[in-house]
N, C-alpha and C positions, 0 to 999 in steps of 0.2 A: 504493500500499499504505499502511496507516496504520501510526503507530509503534505499538512494543510498550509495553503497560503496566509500570507500576513494579511490582517485587515486592511482594504485599501488596494490591494494588488489587483492589477487587472487580469481576469482568469476567462477562459472560455468553457462555454458548457457544450460538451461534445455530443450530448443527445439532442440538444436543439440546434447548436451552432450561434448561438447568442453568445455575445461578449459583454462582461460587467464587471464592477467591482466587488470582489469578495467582502461580505459584509459580517459573516458570524456562522457559527454552527449550531444548529437549532435541532433537536431531537434526531439527531445521527444525519441531518440534511446539510448541505451547504446553502446559506442565503445569500444571493448575489443581486446587487442592484444594478438596474439599468444605466449605461452611461449618460443617457439623457435625462437621468432623474427620475425617470418613469418608475412604476412598481417594480419590486423587487420579486424574485421568485427563488423557489426550492430547487436544488439540483442533488443528484447522488454524488458522493464525493468521488466515487470512481470515475464520474463524467467530468470533472473538474480539472483542467489543463492551466498552465500559464499561456496568456495569450503571447502569440509570436510577436516580434518586432512591428511588423506590417500591421497585424491586426489590432496592436496596441495603438500605433500612430492614426489609423483611422477612426478607432473610438474615441482618442482624445480630440480628434479633429471634429467628430459628431457632439463630443461634449460641449466643446467652444462653441460650435454653432448654435446649439441649442440653448445654451445660456445668452447668446448673443440675439437671438430671437426673441426669448422672454423679456430681456431688458428694451428691447425695442417695440415689444407690445404687439407682435405679429403671430 
């Protein structure tokens, strides 16, 4: 079994292909928050992997864009 990520690490849920920030472990499941600040979801720990550098770059850009849209009110 691979070690758990650190809180705030960007991870990929291989079951869904989604990328998000690791938040916590609850009832044996990993809690992951969407990069755009949306809803968190639960994932099986075996399906959670560190995000690749390219996925991390895309996710960080998406997070910045979402924040920018919210501040502009669009």
